[in-house]
N, C-alpha and C positions, 0 to 999 in steps of 0.2 A: 693830475691835480695835486697829488701828495708830493710830487717832486717840486712843484712850484712853491708850495708851502714850506717845504724844507729849505729851498733855495732862499726864500725870503727871510726866514728865521736866521739862516747862516749869514746873510748879508747884514741883517740888523745887528746881530751879535759882533761881527767884525767891525761894524761902524761904532758900536759902543766901546770896543777895545781901543780903537784908534782915538776916539774922543777922550777916553781915560788917560792915554799917554799924553795927549795934547794938554789936557787940563793939569796933569801932574807937572809937566814941564813949565806951564805958565805959573802955577801956584807956588812951586818950590823955587826959592831964589837960588841962583847959581847952580841949577841942576845940571849934572853931566852924566851921560851914559858911560858907565865904567866898562873897560875892556876886561873881560874875565875869561879864563879858560877853565873848562870843567871836564877835561879829559880824564877818565878813570880807567885804570887797568882792570879789564874784566876778570883776570885770573886772581889778582890779589885784592882788588877793591881800593887800592891806594891811588891818590891823585898823582898824575904824571906831569902836570903842567901843560903847556902849549905844545902840541905836536902836529907835524905834517904827515899825514898818512900813517905808516907804521915804522918810519925810519928814525924816529926820535925827534929831538928839538929842532925847531925851525930857525934858520939863520937868514936874515935879510942880505941879499947880495946886491951890491950897487954896481 
């Protein structure tokens, strides 16, 4: 019974989050999700930019 209550609360909260995103997109004119990289070097704490794995910066190959 406790599992069912927890599952119901989780589904309800996820629904509220998705509804919030939808409302935000509708109410804000020209809203765009920005592509951001938040990779931080764990040793120094400095931002590294976008990286693929541990090999450094990503390059799109065509």
